[in-house]
N, C-alpha and C positions, 0 to 999 in steps of 0.2 A: 503494500500499498504508499501511494507517493507520499511527500510530506505535504504537498499540497490540500489533496484530500483530508488527511488527519487535522490539518489547520481547521479548514472550511467547517467540519464537523465539531471540532471544537469551540467555534466561533457560532455557531447556532446555539449553544447550552452554555455559554458562558458568557457574564455581564463584564467580567475583568477585560485585559488586555493581552492580544497572543502575537507575538514578535518572532520571527526567523530570521532578521536582519542581518548579515554580517558584522557588523558593530556590535548587537546586543550578544551575539552567540558568541564571538571570542571574549566579550568581559565576562560573560559567564561560563568561560573555558577553566578560569584561573579561580582560585582563591589564594591562601598565601602559603600553599605547599610549594613539592616541588614539582607537582601534577599540570598536564594539561590535558583537557578531557572537553572534546568539544560535543555540545546538545544539539538535537534537532530542533528543539523550539523552546521557547522561554515563554511562561506564562505569568498573569501575573491577577489572581484572586481576589474579589473585592470582598467576598464575605463566605459565611458558610457554605451555603447553597453551590457557591461555584466547585468548591472544595469536594460536597457529594455528587454533584455532577460528572464531576472529572474522572473521579473514581471509577464512576458508573459507567461515562463513554467509555475509559482505557479499558474496564474488562471487555465491555462489546467490542472495540474495534480488536483486542488482543487474540477474540473468538474467531474471527476473520482473517487472521495472521498478521497483525500487526508486528507485534513484539513491542508493545511501547512499556515504559516506567517514568515512576513519578520518584522527584528527586528535590525536599525541600529546602529551602535556603532563605537564610536571614543577612547579613551583614556582609557574610562572605570574607569571615576574617578565621577560619580553621584552617588548621596548619597540615592536615592531614588527607586532603582529597573527600574529606566527607561530602560538601556539595557538588561534587560533578558526575557528571551522568553525561551518558552517550544520547539518550533521550528525549524525556520532558522536566528541565528544571520550574518548580514552583517556586518564585519568589515572592515573598510576602512582607518587604519593607515599605511596598509602595502602598496600599490600601490597608494591609493588617496591621494597622501601626496605634491603636485605641487602649487605654488606659486609665482604668480607676483606681484610685489610692483611697482605700479607708483609714483614714490616720488614726480614729478611736481604739479598732480593731486592730492595728499594725498589721492590715494586709493589702494585699492591690491584686487585681483581676489586669491579665496584661495577655494582648494579643503578640504573636512570634516576632512580628515586624518594628516591635517597639527600640529605637537605640539605646541603650544604655547613659547614653547622655542627656538623653530629654527624657527618660524616665528620674535621673535623679535630681533636672530641674524641679519635678514636683517632689521629693522626699526630703532633700537635704535640707531645704529653706524651712523645715516643718519639723526638722531634727530626728527625723529618722531615716533609715539606708535599707539596702537589699545589700548585705556587708561580702559575697561571696564571686565579686565581679572578678575580671581577669587584668592583668596589665594592659591587656587593649581596649580598655571599658571605654574607650571615647570613639571606638570606633565598633564595637562589638553591640550585637542585639539582643533581646534577651530570650527570644526564641534560638539563639544556638547556646544560650548560656542553660536551657532547659534542656535541649536535646545532645548536648556533649557533657550534662554534669559539671559546668565548669567551674574552675577554682583560683585561688589568688592569693596574693598577698595576708587578706586577713583571717585563710582557711583556720590557722595554727589556733584558732581562738572559738570558729563560728561553723567549720565545715563546707563541704562542698555544696554546690546548687541545691541536691537531691535535699538535704535537710531542711530548704525553704519552700517545697511545694508541697501545696498542700491538697489539689488537686489538678488533674490537665484533662482536656476534653482533645479529645482523636477522633477523628476522620478514619475509620478503618476498611479493611477490604470490602465489607460486606454493601460499602457508601454510604454511610449512616454514622454518623457524630455521636461518641458515647464520651461518659464522662468516668475518671476513672480516680480512686484517694481509697482511703483507711475506710475498711467494714470489717463489723464487728462479728460474731458468731452468727446472730440470728440474719445480720443484713447479708451475708457471704451467701446462709442456705437459700432466702430470698432468689438471691443472683442464680447459685445453682441450679433452681427449680426453672429458668428458664428456657422455653423451647424459641429459643431466637439462637442468631449469631453468635450474641452476646453471650447468652446462656450458654453456648457452646464452648466459647471462649475460657470461661470462668472454669468449667466443667474440667476441660482438658489440662490449663494453667495448674489448676488448684491439685488434682492427680499426678501430674509430671510434679511439683513442688514435693509433694508428701513420697510418693514413692523413691526419692530420689533426694531426701531432705540430707542423710550423712554426707553423701558423695556433695551436694550442694555447698552445705556449711562449711565441711573442710576444702571447700574450695577459693574459698574468701582469702585474698592474701593478707596475711600481717604488717600491714600499710598503714599508715594514716589515712592515704587519698590513693582512688582505684577508678577510673573509667573506663577500664578492659572489659569486653564483653559486655552479658546483661546480668544485671545483678540482680541475680535468682535467691541468694542468699538475704536481701531483702524485703523481699515480698511477702513473708510469714516470718510472724514473732511468736514463738512459742507460749512466750510468759505473759503478753498481752491478748493470746489469741487473734491478732490484727492482721486482717490480712490487706493488701496494697499492691493494686499492680501497678497505680504512679511509678514505684521504682522502675518496675521495668523497662517502662517508656522514658524516663528522665537517661540521659545518654545513650537511646537507641538510636541515636544518628538517623531521625526518620525511618528507618528499614522497618516498624513495625505498622507507620501510620502516620497521616498529617496532622500538625498541631494545630488548632484551636485556638484554643486560651488556656490559660494555666492561673491560679490561684496562688498568689507568692504571700510566704510570712517576708513581716519587714521587723528594724530593732531600732531602737532609740541608739541615739548615737551618746556616747559621753561627752561628757563637758569639758573634758582638759583633756593634753597631749603633750606626751615628752618624748623627744628621741635620745635614744644613744648609739655612737655609731663606734664601731668597734673592729680594730685595726687588726690583722691577724699574720704572722709570718710563713703558714705552711697549713696544709686541711690537715695536718696531724692533730692541732689547738682545736678542729671546728668541735668535736664530739662533745668532749671536757664545757668548752665555752657555751655550747646551744642547751647543756643539759643546765648549765648553770644559772643563765637566762631565764630558761623556764620555770625555776625554781620561782622566780618574783612574777610567773603570772602576766608575760608580754601579750599584747595582742600579736603582732608580726615580727616575724626574723627573715630577713632576705640575708642576701649574700649576692657578692659578683666578684668576678676574679681581675688580678693585676691584669689580663688581657684584655677585658671590659675597659677597666680604667682607664689605659692608653689608650683604646679605642676612644673615649669620651674624649682625651684630649687630644686626640687628631679633631675629633668632630663636635671640639669648643663652639666654634661660629655658631652649626645649626642649633647646640644644644641650649645655647644662649638665647638665641630666636626664640626655640620652644617654650623656653622658660620665662621668655618677656622681657629680657633685659638685653644691656650692651654688653659686647664682648669682654671689654675691660672689664663694668663691674660685676661680672660673672668670673671672672679669672680671678678677681679680686676675693670671692669667694673663698677659694681653694688654697689661701696663703696659710691657714694654720692645718690643713693637708702636708703642703709642703715640710710644713716644722717638723710633723710626726715622721713622714718619710725620711728626715736629716737625721732624727733620735733611732731611727729604725735600721740606720745607713741602706736602705734601698726601700723600693716602691711594696706596701704590704701585699704579699697573695692574696689576700682575702678581706673586703670591706664587708660588712656585719652592718645592716640598717634592722635595728630594734625600734619598736614604737610601742609606748605604753599609753595607756587611754583609761579612765576613771571619770565618774562622775565627783570621786572623793578627791580632791587635790591633796590632801594630807594624806591619804594612801598611797596616792600615785609619787609625790615627792620622797614617801618613804619607802616604796619599792624601786626606787629611781637610787637612791643612798646607797641602799643597801647594795643593788647591783656593783653600783661603780666602788662603793669599800671591798667588795670580793675581787674586780676586776684590778685592784693595784695593788691588793696581797698577791694574786698572783703575777702581776707586772704586766699586764695586758695594757697596748693602749686602747685611747678611747677619748670620743668626744660627747660633752651632755648637750643637747641643745633645746630650749625653750621655742615649741613649735608656735606658741601662743603671741611670742615675742619676737620670733626671729624668721626668718625665710630660710635660712641655711638649709632646712630639711629639702626645699623644695628642687635643690642640686641635685641631692641623692634618688630623689624619686625620677625625676625628670632623665638623670644616667639610667636607671634600673628597667623604667618603663618604655623608653622609646630607643636602648640601644639593638632594638632588633629593626627597628622599623629605619635606624640610621645606619644598620648593616647592611639592609634589603637595596639600600638607594645609594652608599658611598665605599664602595670595596672594588672599584676597577674592574677589571675583568671575573673574578670573585662574585657570588652570589652563596646568600645563605643557602643552604640544605639542610632545611631541618627534618631529619630523618632518625636521628637517635635522641631526640631534645625533650624528652618529657616522662624520665624514668623517674620511679621514686623507691629507694630502699631505707629501713632503719637507719636512720642518723649516725646512729654506733658503726655502722659499715660502711660509712661513705671512707673514710682515710683506707679502708683495705680493696674496698671497690674503686674509687676513682682511679688510683694508679693504673691498676690492670684497665680500665674501661678509656683511659687518654693512651697509653699504649700503643694500645688496637689500634684508636686512630692514628697516631705517627708511624707507627708501622707499614699505615697503606700511604703514607704521604699527606694526610689533612689535619690542616690546623685548624682550632675551635677556640672559641669563646665560652664559658661558663657561668651562669647566673641561676638564681632561684630561692627557691623557698628551705632553707637552711632547715627549721623547724621543725618539717616536714620531712627530711630526705628527698624531697623532691627538685632536682635541681635540670634546668636546661641548656644542653648543651649543644653548642651552635655551630654546626663545619658552615666553614668557607672554604667554596670550591669553583672552578670554574666548567661548570655545566654546558659550554659549548663542547668541550672536550668530550667524545666518547668514551676514550680512557676510563675519566673523570668518572663519569654518569658512569661506567661499568664497576666503579665501587663499589654502590650504594646498596645493593643486594646481599653481596657477601660480607660487607661490615655490619649489616643491619644484623646479619642470619646470627654471627658473632656475638653482636653487643646483644640480642637479646636472648642468648643461651645466658651470656653471665649474667644478666639482669632475673633470670629464673634462677640462677644459682644459687642467689642471695636473697632468694624469698622474695625479689620486689615484685612491682607493678610496671607493666614496659610501658606505659600510660597513665599516669598520676591523674590528668586536669585536661588533655588535647583531644583524648577518645582515638578511634581508631583508622576508620576511613579505610581508604588504601592503600594507605603505607603500613599499617599494622595489623589488619584483619591475616593476613598471611600468618602472622606470629603470635597467633594465638594460641593453638597449640602448644607452642612452646613454653609456655607460660601454664596453661591449664591442663593440657594433656588431651587426648583426645577424647575420653570418656564425656568431661565436662563441655569440649566443643561441640560432642553429639547432643548435648540437653540445648546447648545457645541454636543449634540445627532445626529440633524441634519446635523452641519456643515461635521462629522465623515463621515455620509450619505453618504452627496453631494462627497465627494472628494472618499472616500474609501468606495464605496458601498460593497464591499466582504467581508469586516474587515483583508483584508491581513497586515495592516502595524500595527505593534506595540500593537497588542488587550491590552485589559485590561489598558490601561492607557490612560487619561486626562476622558475617556467613558468607562463603562463597566465593571470597576472593584468593586472589592468586598472586605469585612472586613474578609469573610471566607476565600480569598484567599492571603491575604494578611497574617491571623494569621498562615495558612497550610507552607507558605514558611518561615518563619521567621528560620535564619541558628542556628542550635544551636553549632558553631564552634567549633564542635569536633575537628578538626586538627587544 
């Protein structure tokens, strides 16, 4: 069936827009990953009925041999190829951008196309927030946060996105929209008795979870963050007897249905903040320092390495512009760091950004004083910054949050190649794990920077490679294969917050084993029997597809 026929058929049932212009197809063939996949069509639904008609029509066309699929996309900031597809992209940011914040109940009902930056304008002035935002919060949309189970700087205190999702509304493969959230025993019984597609979904998934509970529970990695696979271990709580399929959809990357709306839980922002910046000579000192910091209840512990610092110096004009100041004024802010470098007789290997937040100013100051007293005893160099009376903290956050964007734009013939960028192991294992990981990259001639969330043991290694060169592109699959084997050996997660996509789906068996991956396949089959939702992600991906769709970045 030719694309013109498909487009005409969709226009007959669709109030939104349908576009297959070269410009739009090119735009939607990329996210922030290393991949390029050109779709046939991009559609912009206006409302729920558009989504339902879309699913029903795709099912009908596929019965006539069309072989179509649907991949939801919000802001396109994904780093794994998650929103890329050769068939139909369903873009939400044009029309699905409504939000309703309930200040009294600390909740918000959002559509997937709401940008976090716009959402924040409605929450922060009220002293409330959604604290699970990623570093790309100025670019990301809430649909991506929910469907990737995103996380970021404040996850150490608050947890990942799934902890803030009360319910989701999903258009399933039957062409109808259903709401999923926590059910008690009686509510679950009612669902199990339904003689509908929804009832069949509940019956099959409940049976799958009950029959395989020990396997499922043992599959959950012992780390603080994980977005790999389907979170089957979160669906059932034996203690409370709560059954919650929302946990299955959060982090599913649109492989089980299309997100319409979600209700999110918000938090009250603490009134006072202070930052401590810590400078370390080597990775060996990291676990002890992190454990010490955690004793005093920080909100976040971020880290970046000396390579990132050098790049920050190199890109200082751009960073100063992002920080809204002149290069001269911005450079002057680093005089204290120069003094610390002189005392260390070298550039610090690691910079830790530690932020404390509390409504009680005295308690906050006490935590800071106790921490800095311990750091002095251990002869660890640091700076204490009063966020409320200084803008010094902004330079660190700008470097931390903008480093990846700057790298993407500013490294000459090299490109950021994020293919090993989101592992998570227990923090105490980092000094043993990291040298092996970095040696693997060095042995293959790959340079990289490191930044991330030290308190969680979740680091982002960003290789810099010339992806014009086929020899360089050919390194990615073998290096990724060895890297994810190493993560599995240390009991970690291959993706803490960026999810699987084209990039990591082929490595889920390395992490979980075949038995658990087969359960993931069963989940997909139950909810998406015709494989119309974002195929090749979570299940069904291959190393061959991965390798064949690495972009050469010719333009």
